[in-house]
Every structure is written in C-alpha cells, then in structure tokens.
C-alpha positions as CSV (number, residue, x, y, z in Angstrom):
1,M,7.6,52.8,-14.5
2,Q,9.1,49.4,-14.8
3,P,9.3,48.6,-11.0
4,L,5.7,49.7,-10.5
5,H,4.5,47.5,-13.3
6,S,6.4,44.5,-11.8
7,I,4.9,45.1,-8.3
8,R,1.4,45.2,-9.8
9,M,2.1,42.0,-11.7
10,V,3.4,40.2,-8.6
11,L,0.3,41.5,-6.5
12,T,-2.0,40.3,-9.3
13,L,-0.4,36.9,-9.3
14,I,-0.6,36.6,-5.5
15,L,-4.3,37.6,-5.5
16,A,-5.0,35.2,-8.4
17,S,-3.3,32.3,-6.6
18,M,-5.3,33.0,-3.4
19,L,-8.5,32.5,-5.5
20,F,-7.4,29.0,-6.4
21,V,-8.2,26.7,-3.5
22,L,-6.9,23.2,-4.2
23,P,-9.2,20.4,-3.0
24,V,-8.1,18.7,0.1
25,V,-6.9,15.2,-0.8
26,A,-7.6,12.6,1.8
27,E,-4.4,11.2,3.2
28,E,-4.0,7.5,2.6
29,P,-4.1,5.2,5.6
30,Q,-0.8,3.9,6.7
31,L,0.0,0.3,7.7
32,G,1.3,0.3,11.3
33,D,3.6,-2.1,13.1
34,D,0.5,-3.7,14.6
35,G,-0.7,-4.8,11.2
36,L,-3.7,-2.4,11.2
37,Y,-4.2,0.5,8.8
38,H,-4.2,3.8,10.6
39,T,-6.1,6.9,9.6
40,S,-4.4,10.1,10.7
41,W,-7.5,11.9,12.0
42,F,-8.6,9.2,14.4
43,L,-8.4,10.1,18.1
44,D,-5.0,9.6,19.7
45,S,-6.4,8.4,23.0
46,F,-5.0,7.4,26.4
47,L,-7.8,4.7,26.2
48,E,-9.7,6.0,29.1
49,L,-13.2,5.7,27.6
50,K,-15.0,7.8,30.2
51,D,-12.7,10.8,29.6
52,D,-12.9,10.2,25.8
53,V,-16.7,10.3,25.9
54,E,-16.8,13.4,28.1
55,E,-14.2,15.3,25.9
56,T,-16.0,14.2,22.7
57,V,-19.4,15.3,24.0
58,A,-17.9,18.6,25.1
59,Q,-17.0,19.1,21.4
60,G,-20.6,18.4,20.3
61,K,-19.6,15.0,18.9
62,R,-20.1,11.3,19.7
63,L,-17.4,8.7,20.4
64,A,-17.1,5.7,18.0
65,I,-14.9,2.7,18.6
66,F,-13.6,1.1,15.4
67,W,-12.7,-2.6,16.0
68,E,-10.2,-4.1,13.6
69,L,-8.0,-7.2,13.1
70,K,-4.7,-7.5,11.4
71,G,-5.2,-8.8,7.8
72,C,-8.9,-8.1,7.8
73,P,-9.7,-7.2,4.1
74,Y,-12.9,-5.3,5.0
75,C,-11.1,-3.2,7.6
76,K,-8.7,-2.2,4.8
77,E,-11.6,-1.5,2.4
78,T,-13.3,0.7,5.0
79,H,-10.1,2.7,5.4
80,F,-9.2,3.0,1.7
81,T,-12.7,3.3,0.2
82,N,-15.0,4.7,2.8
83,L,-12.9,6.9,5.1
84,T,-11.0,8.5,2.2
85,R,-14.2,9.6,0.4
86,D,-14.5,13.4,1.1
87,D,-18.1,13.5,2.1
88,I,-17.7,10.6,4.5
89,R,-14.5,11.9,6.0
90,E,-15.8,15.4,6.5
91,F,-19.1,14.1,8.0
92,M,-17.2,11.8,10.4
93,Q,-14.7,14.5,11.4
94,A,-17.5,17.0,12.1
95,N,-19.7,14.6,14.2
96,F,-17.5,11.8,15.6
97,E,-14.3,11.1,17.3
98,V,-13.0,7.6,16.4
99,I,-10.8,5.3,18.5
100,Q,-9.2,2.4,16.8
101,L,-9.0,-0.8,18.8
102,N,-7.5,-4.2,17.9
103,V,-9.7,-7.3,18.7
104,L,-6.6,-9.2,19.6
105,G,-4.8,-6.2,21.1
106,S,-3.0,-6.1,24.4
107,R,-3.1,-2.3,25.2
108,I,-4.8,-1.5,28.5
109,V,-8.2,0.2,28.1
110,V,-10.2,1.8,31.0
111,D,-13.9,1.2,30.3
112,V,-16.5,3.8,31.2
113,D,-17.3,1.9,34.4
114,G,-13.6,2.1,35.5
115,E,-12.7,-1.5,34.8
116,E,-9.2,-1.9,33.3
117,M,-8.6,-4.6,30.7
118,T,-6.8,-5.4,27.5
119,E,-8.4,-4.6,24.1
120,K,-9.0,-8.3,23.7
121,E,-10.8,-8.6,27.0
122,L,-12.9,-5.5,26.2
123,K,-13.9,-7.1,22.9
124,I,-15.2,-10.1,24.8
125,K,-17.0,-7.8,27.3
126,Y,-18.8,-6.0,24.5
127,G,-19.5,-9.1,22.4
128,I,-17.5,-7.9,19.4
129,R,-17.4,-10.9,17.0
130,Y,-16.7,-9.4,13.5
131,T,-14.3,-7.0,12.0
132,P,-14.7,-4.3,11.2
133,T,-17.2,-3.4,13.9
134,I,-17.9,0.2,14.8
135,Q,-19.7,0.9,18.1
136,F,-21.3,4.3,18.5
137,L,-21.4,5.0,22.3
138,D,-24.1,6.9,24.2
139,T,-23.3,10.4,25.3
140,D,-24.4,10.2,28.9
141,V,-21.3,8.7,30.5
142,E,-22.6,8.7,34.0
143,N,-25.7,6.6,33.1
144,M,-23.7,4.5,30.6
145,A,-21.4,3.3,33.4
146,K,-24.4,1.7,35.1
147,L,-25.7,-0.1,32.1
148,K,-24.7,-3.5,30.7
149,P,-22.0,-3.2,28.1
150,K,-24.1,-3.7,25.0
151,K,-26.6,-1.1,26.3
152,R,-23.8,1.5,26.4
153,E,-23.9,1.9,22.6
154,V,-26.7,3.5,20.6
155,A,-25.8,1.7,17.4
156,R,-23.4,-0.9,16.0
157,L,-22.1,-1.3,12.5
158,Q,-20.8,-4.9,11.9
159,G,-19.0,-5.8,8.8
160,Y,-18.3,-3.7,5.7
161,L,-20.9,-1.3,4.3
162,K,-20.5,0.3,0.9
163,P,-19.8,4.0,1.1
164,D,-23.3,5.3,0.6
165,D,-24.8,2.9,3.2
166,F,-21.8,3.7,5.5
167,L,-22.6,7.4,5.3
168,A,-26.3,6.6,5.9
169,M,-25.3,4.8,9.1
170,L,-23.3,7.8,10.2
171,R,-26.3,10.1,9.5
172,Y,-28.7,7.7,11.3
173,V,-26.5,7.9,14.5
174,Q,-25.8,11.6,14.2
175,S,-29.5,12.5,13.7
176,G,-30.6,10.4,16.7
177,S,-32.9,8.4,14.5
178,Y,-31.8,5.2,16.4
179,E,-34.2,6.5,19.2
180,T,-37.3,5.9,17.1
181,M,-36.4,3.3,14.4
182,S,-34.0,0.6,13.3
183,F,-31.3,1.3,10.8
184,L,-33.2,-0.9,8.2
185,K,-36.4,1.3,8.7
186,Y,-34.2,4.4,8.4
187,M,-32.7,3.1,5.2
188,K,-36.1,2.3,3.7
189,A,-37.4,5.8,4.6
190,Q,-34.3,7.4,3.1
191,R,-34.7,5.4,-0.2
192,S,-38.4,6.3,-0.5
193,R,-37.6,10.1,-0.5
C-alpha cells in the first residue's frame, strides 16, 4: 500500500505543478559592445531590407526599423520601460519584426531598392534626425522600391513616447489607421471612447 500511495502523491504533485503557470518575465535588454541596448527578440537580420520586408509580410507582420544612438537616454528608456512591459512586448512580437540600426553605424545595409550603404548613410537617406526613431515600413516591397525613401514608411515614431502612447502608436500602425487619419486624430478618437 505504501508504494501506491507514494505514486499517487507524486502524480498529484506533478499535476498540481502543471496547473501553475508562472508569468513570463521580460528579459532585460543587454548593453552591447556597440553601446546600444539590445532586446533579445529583435530580428537578427542580414540587413537586406527587401528580404526582411518579404519574410516579415509572409509571417503576417510588418517590419519596423528602430534607430538608436549610443548614450541616448530615451533609447534606453524605450528598451527598459516600454519594450519590457508585457502588453507592449506581446503586441510587438505578434505584429512586428524589429531591426535595430545605429544612426552612426558602419554596418552595410542593402535598402529595398538594392542600394548598399552604411547605417549612417541610410539614416541620411531616410532623414532620420532624432533617436529613438522607429520607422514602420510599407508591406508592398516592389512598389516601395520605386518610391522616395520617406514614402516607403507608413508611419514614423520620433522620440520617446510613454508606454500607453507607444502602444497606441503600434495599434495605429497595425490596424491600418494611418491610411485614413493622422496619429493625433487617432489618439483623440481613442481617448474619446
């Protein structure tokens, strides 16, 4: 009788432990050798943007480029405050792939039009002036390559937004609301609900 009782107890403990699902704790961003904070779930890209857009669209997502600068306090704040908040992280991971670029970086990037340049040169091409800046790229890569650089994005987030507004921007882009209204109108409409 003793061994059967022990087996039941062990099985009960196993089943009980399976019922407890610990919440997933967001991993803290890590400071890299380049002086930027890195978030583990960002896309590890070969920096060929056409391929990245196509692969992202095939997953039902949109590509976002997160521009940063070493020592930027608002870049750090975005990583540690916004991107570690569960609802933001989960929404971003479900709807976007994010590539991290350095506004002063020297890595070679192949733009959607096939032009090769450094991160720093790409920043100039796209008129990136502030950090953090997040560009949300269009999903039609063939058409995008024909457009002027700033017309290749559907929305741009410049500077730091507090978490709730940051999430609103993500929802604005994901819902396609940028097609019919500005982000400010979208925010006003959301607040009046």
